LOMAR-893235 format. One line per field, with one value per residue: residue number from 1; x, y, z of N, C-alpha, C in turn; residue in one letter. Coordinates in steps of 0.02 Angstrom, whole numbers, plus 50000, padded with zeros to 5 digits. Last residue first. Layout:
N
resi: c(NUM,...)
nxx: c(X,...)
nyy: c(Y,...)
nzz: c(Z,...)
caxx: c(X,...)
cayy: c(Y,...)
cazz: c(Z,...)
cxx: c(X,...)
cyy: c(Y,...)
czz: c(Z,...)
resn: c(A,...)
This chain:
70
resi: c(70,69,68,67,66,65,64,63,62,61,60,59,58,57,56,55,54,53,52,51,50,49,48,47,46,45,44,43,42,41,40,39,38,37,36,35,34,33,32,31,30,29,28,27,26,25,24,23,22,21,20,19,18,17,16,15,14,13,12,11,10,9,8,7,6,5,4,3,2,1)
nxx: c(50849,50792,50704,50755,50755,50669,50623,50682,50674,50541,50528,50606,50531,50413,50456,50500,50371,50306,50384,50360,50217,50219,50282,50184,50078,50130,50161,50024,49968,50043,50005,49872,49881,49945,49936,50052,50107,50249,50371,50386,50420,50306,50300,50413,50377,50269,50334,50414,50318,50266,50372,50384,50257,50288,50388,50324,50236,50331,50380,50264,50259,50373,50348,50245,50306,50408,50334,50180,50007,49906)
nyy: c(50858,50784,50836,50783,50663,50520,50370,50259,50261,50246,50106,50045,50076,50010,49878,49875,49897,49777,49686,49732,49704,49567,49533,49589,49512,49388,49419,49445,49322,49239,49298,49266,49128,49114,49265,49326,49398,49515,49545,49582,49550,49578,49719,49767,49737,49828,49949,49943,49937,50072,50150,50104,50155,50291,50308,50275,50383,50486,50443,50452,50596,50634,50586,50664,50794,50770,50751,50853,50869,50978)
nzz: c(48669,48816,48955,49116,49185,49111,49184,49233,49372,49392,49348,49449,49563,49538,49540,49684,49739,49708,49782,49907,49914,49905,50024,50113,50099,50139,50277,50319,50303,50383,50508,50511,50523,50647,50753,50854,51002,50993,50954,50776,50647,50583,50605,50533,50406,50393,50403,50288,50186,50208,50166,50032,49983,49998,49908,49789,49780,49762,49633,49551,49558,49494,49368,49332,49337,49237,49118,49134,49090,48996)
caxx: c(50833,50849,50696,50740,50747,50725,50600,50670,50745,50568,50492,50624,50610,50413,50433,50545,50427,50278,50376,50431,50247,50185,50316,50263,50079,50106,50208,50079,49938,50038,50076,49890,49845,49973,49910,50015,50084,50175,50363,50366,50477,50333,50243,50409,50427,50251,50285,50449,50364,50223,50353,50435,50272,50226,50398,50376,50210,50288,50427,50299,50197,50358,50403,50231,50248,50427,50373,50243,50064,49941)
cayy: c(50864,50797,50815,50840,50722,50569,50438,50259,50266,50310,50158,50034,50106,50084,49901,49858,49945,49844,49681,49736,49778,49612,49512,49618,49585,49395,49400,49500,49380,49224,49304,49342,49156,49088,49199,49337,49335,49499,49483,49598,49542,49516,49679,49769,49701,49754,49934,49951,49884,50009,50159,50090,50084,50261,50322,50235,50315,50487,50444,50384,50552,50649,50562,50593,50781,50789,50701,50828,50869,50913)
cazz: c(48594,48774,48886,49069,49215,49114,49170,49155,49340,49404,49316,49377,49560,49541,49478,49628,49746,49681,49710,49887,49924,49849,49954,50114,50078,50074,50233,50321,50262,50318,50482,50504,50462,50585,50728,50795,50970,51012,50997,50847,50698,50575,50627,50607,50435,50389,50449,50351,50197,50223,50237,50079,49984,50036,49982,49815,49787,49817,49694,49559,49585,49573,49407,49336,49376,49307,49143,49104,49138,49002)
cxx: c(50895,50827,50761,50738,50722,50706,50657,50646,50736,50636,50516,50588,50623,50486,50429,50523,50485,50340,50359,50429,50318,50206,50284,50295,50148,50108,50190,50137,49991,50021,50080,49965,49868,49945,49940,50000,50041,50151,50290,50363,50454,50375,50270,50353,50431,50310,50273,50401,50392,50269,50302,50411,50329,50234,50341,50392,50261,50261,50387,50343,50227,50303,50392,50281,50238,50364,50387,50279,50125,49999)
cyy: c(50865,50802,50832,50809,50779,50634,50488,50332,50275,50311,50227,50088,50092,50108,49982,49881,49934,49896,49749,49725,49778,49681,49554,49594,49613,49473,49409,49480,49435,49281,49291,49349,49229,49120,49180,49269,49357,49442,49469,49533,49553,49497,49602,49721,49705,49718,49854,49928,49881,49947,50094,50095,50065,50188,50293,50245,50270,50416,50448,50396,50477,50610,50572,50564,50707,50776,50710,50779,50834,50917)
czz: c(48558,48704,48849,48999,49171,49158,49173,49141,49263,49370,49327,49334,49480,49532,49478,49556,49696,49687,49678,49807,49892,49860,49907,50049,50071,50055,50156,50275,50258,50275,50407,50484,50459,50522,50657,50768,50905,50974,51016,50891,50769,50632,50627,50639,50512,50416,50449,50411,50266,50228,50255,50151,50037,50041,50022,49887,49816,49832,49756,49627,49595,49604,49483,49381,49385,49354,49222,49141,49110,49050)
resn: c(R,R,C,K,E,P,I,E,A,I,C,E,D,L,R,E,L,R,F,K,A,N,R,L,E,H,G,T,E,F,R,R,H,R,G,M,P,T,T,A,M,L,D,R,E,L,E,A,I,R,A,R,V,Q,R,A,E,D,Q,R,L,A,K,I,W,G,R,G,R,M)
């Protein structure tokens, strides 16, 4: 069975990936290249979802203690 540290490391890695995706989506939205209306809508929607996911991951990570207190 794996411990809290392993689970926390997984969540932190997932949060790093989500942050990278958020940065990529924000660059896409700010780019000067023409992007169709539908594509901008999809990118904005994905960006909102990624930010929501990151918020939940940060909450989850904050709740996992570093070491077990007895």
